FIPA-897916 format. One record per residue (C-alpha): z, x, y; residue in one letter. Coordinates in steps of 0.2 Angstrom, whole numbers, padded with zeros to 4 digits, always signed. Example, Ala and Ser with C-alpha at 12.3 -4.5 7.8 and 13.67 -1.06 7.14 Angstrom:
# FIPA-897916
+0039+0062-0022A+0036+0068-0005S
//
This chain:
# FIPA-897916
+0367+0300+0800M+0356+0293+0786T+0361+0280+0774S+0360+0292+0760K+0371+0304+0769T+0384+0291+0773M+0384+0284+0755T+0387+0301+0748A+0401+0304+0761R+0409+0288+0756I+0408+0292+0738R+0415+0309+0740T+0430+0303+0751R+0433+0289+0739S+0434+0301+0724A+0446+0312+0734R+0457+0298+0739L+0457+0291+0722R+0464+0307+0715R+0477+0307+0729V+0481+0289+0725M+0483+0293+0706T+0495+0307+0710L+0505+0295+0722L+0506+0281+0710V+0512+0293+0696A+0525+0302+0708L+0531+0285+0714L+0533+0278+0697S+0543+0293+0691V+0554+0292+0706L+0556+0274+0703L+0562+0276+0686V+0573+0291+0690L+0581+0282+0705E+0584+0266+0697R+0588+0270+0679F+0594+0288+0677S+0612+0287+0682A+0615+0270+0674V+0606+0276+0658T+0617+0291+0657L+0633+0280+0660A+0627+0269+0646L+0623+0284+0634Y+0641+0290+0637R+0648+0274+0631G+0649+0264+0648G+0650+0248+0638G+0646+0231+0646A+0648+0237+0664E+0635+0250+0662A+0623+0237+0653A+0626+0225+0668R+0622+0239+0680R+0606+0243+0670L+0601+0224+0671A+0605+0225+0690F+0593+0240+0692Q+0580+0232+0682G+0580+0216+0693V+0580+0227+0709A+0565+0236+0703A+0554+0221+0700I+0547+0220+0717P+0544+0238+0717E+0533+0237+0701V+0522+0225+0710F+0520+0236+0725Y+0515+0250+0713L+0503+0239+0705L+0495+0235+0722A+0493+0254+0724L+0485+0255+0707W+0472+0242+0711W+0468+0251+0727I+0465+0266+0716R+0454+0256+0705Q+0444+0250+0720A+0442+0268+0726L+0436+0273+0709A+0422+0260+0710A+0417+0266+0727F+0416+0284+0721A+0404+0277+0707R+0393+0269+0721G+0399+0251+0719E+0400+0246+0737F+0396+0228+0734Y+0405+0213+0739T+0412+0209+0722P+0421+0225+0721T+0428+0224+0738L+0434+0205+0736T+0441+0209+0719R+0451+0223+0726A+0457+0213+0741L+0462+0199+0730S+0472+0209+0717R+0481+0219+0731V+0485+0204+0740G+0492+0195+0725V+0502+0210+0720M+0509+0212+0738L+0513+0194+0740A+0521+0192+0723T+0532+0208+0726G+0538+0201+0743A+0541+0184+0736L+0551+0190+0722L+0561+0202+0733G+0565+0190+0746V+0568+0174+0736F+0570+0177+0717I+0579+0194+0716V+0595+0188+0725P+0596+0173+0713S+0594+0184+0698L+0607+0196+0704M+0619+0181+0705R+0615+0176+0687L+0619+0194+0681I+0636+0194+0690G+0631+0203+0706F+0635+0194+0722E+0622+0201+0735P+0631+0190+0748G+0615+0180+0752Y+0603+0168+0744V+0587+0174+0752I+0585+0192+0756A+0579+0191+0774Y+0570+0207+0774D+0557+0209+0788V+0547+0222+0778G+0546+0211+0763G+0541+0196+0773L+0527+0206+0782V+0521+0213+0765L+0520+0195+0759G+0511+0189+0774A+0499+0204+0773V+0496+0200+0754G+0492+0182+0758L+0480+0187+0772A+0471+0200+0760L+0469+0186+0747T+0462+0174+0761L+0450+0188+0767L+0444+0190+0749A+0441+0172+0747N+0431+0172+0764V+0421+0187+0759L+0417+0179+0742T+0411+0163+0751H+0401+0173+0763A+0393+0183+0749F+0388+0167+0740A+0381+0160+0756L+0371+0176+0759Q+0364+0176+0741S+0359+0158+0743E+0350+0161+0760L+0341+0176+0752E+0335+0165+0738E+0328+0152+0751I+0319+0166+0761F
//
């Protein structure tokens, strides 16, 4: 398979996957809003008072990590769009890895360490101070690893550029 054929194939697949990712992000965003806020908003609209407002705050706090995970998917979509345009270079890849890594790590950090404390502040006792969630911890570790990989690739790209200037 020639280089041009492979490049065209990658661009086509990236464009297709970008469209799928766009639909996925849109669908998950709508589902997040419906799942987290529809019932409590109806209760608030019907005159639920302070308790409904407190539940709305609870759902807002609980949704914080999920928003970061959706942002990670969005950054993946952006990288796929760049690949579809033919931008296969290291800066595009490292930027995507770094952004996705930061979003995953931040969402996991918030979900495991911050959200339980915020729940306590608004009057909900989750029963724990740290949400020991294996999935959240794994996502956090993967996010940190992606960020590290982005840094390694950036450094390797800089070294390669320096070597090309010498030779």
